[in-house]
C-alpha positions, 0 to 999 in steps of 0.5 A, a space after each residue: 490514491 485516486 489512481 489506484 483505487 476502485 471507482 467504489 471505493 472512491 466514491 465512498 471515502 471522505 476525502 475531506 477528512 483525509 489526514 496524516 497519521 504519525 509514523 510510529 507504526 514501524 518496528 522499532 528494528 526496522 526504524 532506520 531501514 524503512 519509511 512509510 507514510 500513513 493516511 487515514 479518513 472515515 468512510 461512508 457507507 451509506 446515506 449515513 455516515 458510519 464511522 469506518 476508518 479507513 487507513 492507507 499505508 503507502 510504501 515506496 520501492 526502488 528495488 524489487 522487495 520478494 518479501 513485501 507481503 511480510 513487511 506489509 503485513 508487520 505494518 499492518 499488524 503494527 497499525 491494528 495493534 496501536 488502534 487496539 491499545 488506543 481504543 476507547 468508547 468511541 472507536 472500539 474498532 480497528 481500522 481497515 488497512 489498504 496498502 498501496 506500494 509505489 514502485 520505480 525500479 529496473 526490474 518487472 514487480 511480480 505480484 504474488 499472494 501471500 499463500 504462493 509462498 508456502 510448500 506444498 501449494 496451499 490449494 493442495 491441502 485446503 484443510 489448512 488454507 484457513 490458517 494462512 492469511 490472505 491479503 492484497 495491496 495495490 500497486 503502482 509500478 511505474 515501469 508498467 507506463 509510458 512516459 506519455 501515459 504518465 503525463 496524460 493519465 496516471 496523476 492529476 497534479 503536475 508535481 506529482 507527473 514530474 516526480 513520477 517521470 524523474 523517478 522512473 526514468 532515473 536509471 536511463 543511461 546507466 548500466 543495467 546493474 542494480 545502483 
């Protein structure tokens, strides 16, 4: 998280309160196929800590997934629905969800805006643009980094550097066809 988040977000996160959440955000129909990791923590807006909950959604991909926007949107809606179902007087607001994709496949990851999957292009019909959700996600594409960059800059902990190097180079020496 520390390598993909902006400095502004990193400095306001209350890292000591970072908690692993359960994995019950996944749709029942996707349970056997997909998994995710979800962490949450509080966010300090000013000198006074305001109880703003930030939820980090991590998705791992070893192959390019053109439908990642739909998958992340579904997970986010499930997180918000669960927060709505569990709301109390103490926590009546939904968390901000920051999705992050960790990718180490052979193909280059192409990150597109959600609106680019509609035709005609929403900018051609601006009156309909408010009805198309637009959101972003963080991307760590190991193919975009050299082995030296992974070792020296991308991760702090030795175990993460080792795992990232193994994942990045897993296809070395294999045919370029998908595995």
